[in-house]
N, CA, C and O atoms as a GROMACS GRO file, in nm:
protein
  280
    1MET      N    1   3.083  -0.861  -0.169
    1MET     CA    2   2.977  -0.829  -0.259
    1MET      C    3   2.907  -0.712  -0.188
    1MET      O    4   2.883  -0.714  -0.067
    2SER      N    5   2.876  -0.609  -0.270
    2SER     CA    6   2.820  -0.485  -0.212
    2SER      C    7   2.656  -0.481  -0.211
    2SER      O    8   2.596  -0.538  -0.302
    3GLY      N    9   2.594  -0.422  -0.123
    3GLY     CA   10   2.465  -0.415  -0.113
    3GLY      C   11   2.404  -0.290  -0.176
    3GLY      O   12   2.283  -0.266  -0.176
    4ARG      N   13   2.490  -0.217  -0.226
    4ARG     CA   14   2.450  -0.082  -0.269
    4ARG      C   15   2.346  -0.087  -0.382
    4ARG      O   16   2.272   0.011  -0.388
    5GLY      N   17   2.329  -0.186  -0.475
    5GLY     CA   18   2.236  -0.183  -0.578
    5GLY      C   19   2.118  -0.226  -0.510
    5GLY      O   20   2.014  -0.187  -0.563
    6VAL      N   21   2.105  -0.300  -0.399
    6VAL     CA   22   1.978  -0.330  -0.351
    6VAL      C   23   1.919  -0.191  -0.287
    6VAL      O   24   1.798  -0.168  -0.299
    7TRP      N   25   1.997  -0.108  -0.227
    7TRP     CA   26   1.947   0.012  -0.164
    7TRP      C   27   1.914   0.113  -0.278
    7TRP      O   28   1.820   0.192  -0.266
    8LEU      N   29   1.981   0.109  -0.371
    8LEU     CA   30   1.940   0.202  -0.484
    8LEU      C   31   1.816   0.167  -0.548
    8LEU      O   32   1.745   0.257  -0.593
    9ARG      N   33   1.775   0.022  -0.558
    9ARG     CA   34   1.661   0.002  -0.620
    9ARG      C   35   1.545   0.014  -0.507
    9ARG      O   36   1.429   0.030  -0.545
   10ALA      N   37   1.569   0.008  -0.388
   10ALA     CA   38   1.490   0.034  -0.278
   10ALA      C   39   1.424   0.188  -0.280
   10ALA      O   40   1.306   0.222  -0.274
   11ARG      N   41   1.534   0.258  -0.291
   11ARG     CA   42   1.510   0.408  -0.296
   11ARG      C   43   1.428   0.446  -0.414
   11ARG      O   44   1.339   0.530  -0.403
   12ALA      N   45   1.457   0.385  -0.530
   12ALA     CA   46   1.380   0.424  -0.637
   12ALA      C   47   1.239   0.386  -0.633
   12ALA      O   48   1.156   0.457  -0.690
   13ARG      N   49   1.204   0.268  -0.562
   13ARG     CA   50   1.054   0.238  -0.548
   13ARG      C   51   1.002   0.304  -0.441
   13ARG      O   52   0.880   0.322  -0.446
   14LEU      N   53   1.069   0.350  -0.330
   14LEU     CA   54   1.020   0.459  -0.259
   14LEU      C   55   0.996   0.601  -0.280
   14LEU      O   56   0.918   0.671  -0.216
   15ARG      N   57   1.084   0.640  -0.392
   15ARG     CA   58   1.035   0.765  -0.453
   15ARG      C   59   0.908   0.757  -0.531
   15ARG      O   60   0.831   0.853  -0.533
   16ARG      N   61   0.883   0.651  -0.592
   16ARG     CA   62   0.749   0.637  -0.666
   16ARG      C   63   0.624   0.626  -0.585
   16ARG      O   64   0.512   0.647  -0.633
   17PHE      N   65   0.649   0.587  -0.442
   17PHE     CA   66   0.545   0.565  -0.357
   17PHE      C   67   0.442   0.677  -0.342
   17PHE      O   68   0.323   0.649  -0.354
   18PRO      N   69   0.484   0.805  -0.317
   18PRO     CA   70   0.376   0.914  -0.305
   18PRO      C   71   0.280   0.926  -0.428
   18PRO      O   72   0.160   0.948  -0.413
   19ALA      N   73   0.343   0.909  -0.558
   19ALA     CA   74   0.258   0.928  -0.683
   19ALA      C   75   0.149   0.807  -0.681
   19ALA      O   76   0.033   0.824  -0.717
   20ALA      N   77   0.203   0.681  -0.634
   20ALA     CA   78   0.105   0.565  -0.639
   20ALA      C   79   0.004   0.596  -0.523
   20ALA      O   80  -0.114   0.566  -0.542
   21LEU      N   81   0.040   0.653  -0.408
   21LEU     CA   82  -0.047   0.664  -0.318
   21LEU      C   83  -0.172   0.777  -0.349
   21LEU      O   84  -0.289   0.767  -0.310
   22ALA      N   85  -0.125   0.866  -0.414
   22ALA     CA   86  -0.209   0.967  -0.478
   22ALA      C   87  -0.312   0.915  -0.567
   22ALA      O   88  -0.433   0.940  -0.565
   23ALA      N   89  -0.245   0.836  -0.647
   23ALA     CA   90  -0.347   0.765  -0.758
   23ALA      C   91  -0.445   0.665  -0.678
   23ALA      O   92  -0.555   0.636  -0.725
   24CYS      N   93  -0.410   0.627  -0.584
   24CYS     CA   94  -0.512   0.517  -0.515
   24CYS      C   95  -0.566   0.586  -0.371
   24CYS      O   96  -0.563   0.522  -0.266
   25GLY      N   97  -0.607   0.703  -0.376
   25GLY     CA   98  -0.652   0.766  -0.253
   25GLY      C   99  -0.784   0.700  -0.208
   25GLY      O  100  -0.804   0.692  -0.087
   26ASP      N  101  -0.873   0.654  -0.294
   26ASP     CA  102  -1.017   0.607  -0.265
   26ASP      C  103  -0.981   0.465  -0.181
   26ASP      O  104  -1.025   0.438  -0.069
   27GLN      N  105  -0.892   0.383  -0.257
   27GLN     CA  106  -0.859   0.255  -0.206
   27GLN      C  107  -0.793   0.259  -0.071
   27GLN      O  108  -0.817   0.171   0.011
   28ALA      N  109  -0.706   0.360  -0.044
   28ALA     CA  110  -0.630   0.368   0.070
   28ALA      C  111  -0.722   0.405   0.180
   28ALA      O  112  -0.726   0.340   0.285
   29ALA      N  113  -0.806   0.523   0.156
   29ALA     CA  114  -0.910   0.560   0.237
   29ALA      C  115  -1.015   0.438   0.293
   29ALA      O  116  -1.060   0.426   0.407
   30ALA      N  117  -1.034   0.369   0.198
   30ALA     CA  118  -1.129   0.257   0.236
   30ALA      C  119  -1.055   0.135   0.326
   30ALA      O  120  -1.114   0.074   0.416
   31TYR      N  121  -0.938   0.116   0.293
   31TYR     CA  122  -0.861   0.038   0.367
   31TYR      C  123  -0.836   0.097   0.510
   31TYR      O  124  -0.831   0.020   0.606
   32GLY      N  125  -0.823   0.219   0.524
   32GLY     CA  126  -0.784   0.286   0.648
   32GLY      C  127  -0.919   0.283   0.744
   32GLY      O  128  -0.912   0.271   0.866
   33ARG      N  129  -1.038   0.294   0.673
   33ARG     CA  130  -1.148   0.294   0.739
   33ARG      C  131  -1.174   0.164   0.802
   33ARG      O  132  -1.204   0.150   0.921
   34CYS      N  133  -1.156   0.055   0.703
   34CYS     CA  134  -1.179  -0.078   0.764
   34CYS      C  135  -1.107  -0.112   0.878
   34CYS      O  136  -1.163  -0.170   0.971
   35VAL      N  137  -0.969  -0.078   0.882
   35VAL     CA  138  -0.874  -0.103   0.981
   35VAL      C  139  -0.920  -0.034   1.106
   35VAL      O  140  -0.930  -0.098   1.211
   36ALA      N  141  -0.946   0.087   1.099
   36ALA     CA  142  -0.988   0.156   1.205
   36ALA      C  143  -1.127   0.091   1.272
   36ALA      O  144  -1.130   0.067   1.393
   37ALA      N  145  -1.222   0.069   1.200
   37ALA     CA  146  -1.336   0.001   1.220
   37ALA      C  147  -1.307  -0.124   1.315
   37ALA      O  148  -1.352  -0.140   1.428
   38ALA      N  149  -1.222  -0.210   1.244
   38ALA     CA  150  -1.199  -0.339   1.313
   38ALA      C  151  -1.118  -0.342   1.437
   38ALA      O  152  -1.117  -0.439   1.512
   39ALA      N  153  -1.045  -0.226   1.459
   39ALA     CA  154  -0.971  -0.210   1.563
   39ALA      C  155  -1.031  -0.133   1.673
   39ALA      O  156  -0.980  -0.139   1.785
   40ALA      N  157  -1.146  -0.055   1.650
   40ALA     CA  158  -1.225   0.013   1.732
   40ALA      C  159  -1.289  -0.050   1.849
   40ALA      O  160  -1.300   0.009   1.957
   41GLY      N  161  -1.331  -0.176   1.827
   41GLY     CA  162  -1.397  -0.253   1.934
   41GLY      C  163  -1.300  -0.314   2.048
   41GLY      O  164  -1.178  -0.303   2.037
   42PRO      N  165  -1.351  -0.368   2.142
   42PRO     CA  166  -1.285  -0.433   2.244
   42PRO      C  167  -1.199  -0.561   2.200
   42PRO      O  168  -1.102  -0.601   2.265
   43ALA      N  169  -1.244  -0.620   2.083
   43ALA     CA  170  -1.179  -0.737   2.031
   43ALA      C  171  -1.044  -0.696   1.983
   43ALA      O  172  -1.013  -0.577   1.970
   44GLU      N  173  -0.960  -0.799   1.956
   44GLU     CA  174  -0.827  -0.764   1.899
   44GLU      C  175  -0.830  -0.764   1.745
   44GLU      O  176  -0.910  -0.844   1.695
   45LEU      N  177  -0.765  -0.696   1.673
   45LEU     CA  178  -0.763  -0.687   1.532
   45LEU      C  179  -0.717  -0.814   1.485
   45LEU      O  180  -0.611  -0.861   1.525
   46ARG      N  181  -0.799  -0.881   1.391
   46ARG     CA  182  -0.772  -1.006   1.345
   46ARG      C  183  -0.718  -1.002   1.202
   46ARG      O  184  -0.758  -0.915   1.126
   47ARG      N  185  -0.630  -1.092   1.164
   47ARG     CA  186  -0.556  -1.107   1.053
   47ARG      C  187  -0.679  -1.139   0.938
   47ARG      O  188  -0.778  -1.206   0.967
   48ASP      N  189  -0.656  -1.078   0.807
   48ASP     CA  190  -0.743  -1.081   0.714
   48ASP      C  191  -0.881  -1.021   0.735
   48ASP      O  192  -0.972  -1.047   0.656
   49ALA      N  193  -0.900  -0.937   0.846
   49ALA     CA  194  -1.017  -0.855   0.857
   49ALA      C  195  -1.069  -0.772   0.758
   49ALA      O  196  -1.189  -0.758   0.733
   50CYS      N  197  -0.957  -0.707   0.694
   50CYS     CA  198  -0.987  -0.609   0.582
   50CYS      C  199  -0.910  -0.668   0.462
   50CYS      O  200  -0.843  -0.592   0.392
   51LEU      N  201  -0.915  -0.791   0.438
   51LEU     CA  202  -0.848  -0.834   0.318
   51LEU      C  203  -0.890  -0.784   0.181
   51LEU      O  204  -0.811  -0.750   0.093
   52GLU      N  205  -1.015  -0.783   0.172
   52GLU     CA  206  -1.064  -0.737   0.044
   52GLU      C  207  -1.024  -0.580   0.008
   52GLU      O  208  -0.989  -0.548  -0.105
   53GLU      N  209  -1.032  -0.501   0.102
   53GLU     CA  210  -0.979  -0.367   0.098
   53GLU      C  211  -0.851  -0.358   0.063
   53GLU      O  212  -0.818  -0.277  -0.023
   54PHE      N  213  -0.755  -0.442   0.126
   54PHE     CA  214  -0.609  -0.441   0.121
   54PHE      C  215  -0.572  -0.498  -0.022
   54PHE      O  216  -0.472  -0.460  -0.082
   55GLN      N  217  -0.658  -0.590  -0.070
   55GLN     CA  218  -0.605  -0.653  -0.206
   55GLN      C  219  -0.643  -0.529  -0.307
   55GLN      O  220  -0.567  -0.499  -0.398
   56ALA      N  221  -0.757  -0.465  -0.285
   56ALA     CA  222  -0.794  -0.353  -0.378
   56ALA      C  223  -0.685  -0.248  -0.386
   56ALA      O  224  -0.653  -0.198  -0.494
   57LEU      N  225  -0.626  -0.214  -0.269
   57LEU     CA  226  -0.523  -0.122  -0.258
   57LEU      C  227  -0.402  -0.169  -0.336
   57LEU      O  228  -0.339  -0.108  -0.422
   58ARG      N  229  -0.382  -0.287  -0.290
   58ARG     CA  230  -0.246  -0.341  -0.354
   58ARG      C  231  -0.258  -0.349  -0.499
   58ARG      O  232  -0.156  -0.320  -0.562
   59GLU      N  233  -0.369  -0.384  -0.568
   59GLU     CA  234  -0.382  -0.393  -0.712
   59GLU      C  235  -0.354  -0.253  -0.759
   59GLU      O  236  -0.267  -0.232  -0.844
   60CYS      N  237  -0.432  -0.150  -0.704
   60CYS     CA  238  -0.421  -0.027  -0.748
   60CYS      C  239  -0.279   0.024  -0.750
   60CYS      O  240  -0.237   0.073  -0.855
   61PHE      N  241  -0.203   0.017  -0.646
   61PHE     CA  242  -0.060   0.024  -0.631
   61PHE      C  243   0.012  -0.038  -0.758
   61PHE      O  244   0.088   0.035  -0.821
   62ALA      N  245  -0.004  -0.153  -0.793
   62ALA     CA  246   0.069  -0.224  -0.891
   62ALA      C  247   0.018  -0.156  -1.028
   62ALA      O  248   0.102  -0.133  -1.115
   63ARG      N  249  -0.107  -0.126  -1.047
   63ARG     CA  250  -0.133  -0.056  -1.178
   63ARG      C  251  -0.078   0.089  -1.163
   63ARG      O  252  -0.037   0.140  -1.268
   64ALA      N  253  -0.071   0.153  -1.067
   64ALA     CA  254  -0.015   0.295  -1.073
   64ALA      C  255   0.136   0.278  -1.089
   64ALA      O  256   0.192   0.366  -1.153
   65VAL      N  257   0.206   0.186  -1.045
   65VAL     CA  258   0.355   0.169  -1.058
   65VAL      C  259   0.376   0.119  -1.230
   65VAL      O  260   0.469   0.153  -1.303
   66ARG      N  261   0.289   0.050  -1.257
   66ARG     CA  262   0.313   0.008  -1.396
   66ARG      C  263   0.295   0.108  -1.493
   66ARG      O  264   0.368   0.112  -1.592
   67LEU      N  265   0.200   0.193  -1.474
   67LEU     CA  266   0.162   0.282  -1.567
   67LEU      C  267   0.247   0.420  -1.568
   67LEU      O  268   0.240   0.495  -1.665
   68ARG      N  269   0.324   0.446  -1.460
   68ARG     CA  270   0.400   0.552  -1.435
   68ARG      C  271   0.552   0.520  -1.495
   68ARG      O  272   0.607   0.412  -1.471
   69PRO      N  273   0.606   0.607  -1.561
   69PRO     CA  274   0.742   0.583  -1.615
   69PRO      C  275   0.843   0.618  -1.498
   69PRO      O  276   0.825   0.720  -1.431
   70SER      N  277   0.943   0.540  -1.477
   70SER     CA  278   1.044   0.552  -1.382
   70SER      C  279   1.118   0.680  -1.365
   70SER      O  280   1.208   0.688  -1.281
   0.00000   0.00000   0.00000
């Protein structure tokens, strides 16, 4: 069995990533600021520290991919 189809689908998704990121710049910036602020202190970065921002970014990506033709 060939894994070629898997790689073709993965490449197709990766080609759509720049457009999705451009459409979600505000959410990406908010998530980045949150991670940077959480990692800046002496304490180690905790899981789910920026969950709200991550979920907003994830939802934006999902909307951007659904709205854009392949």
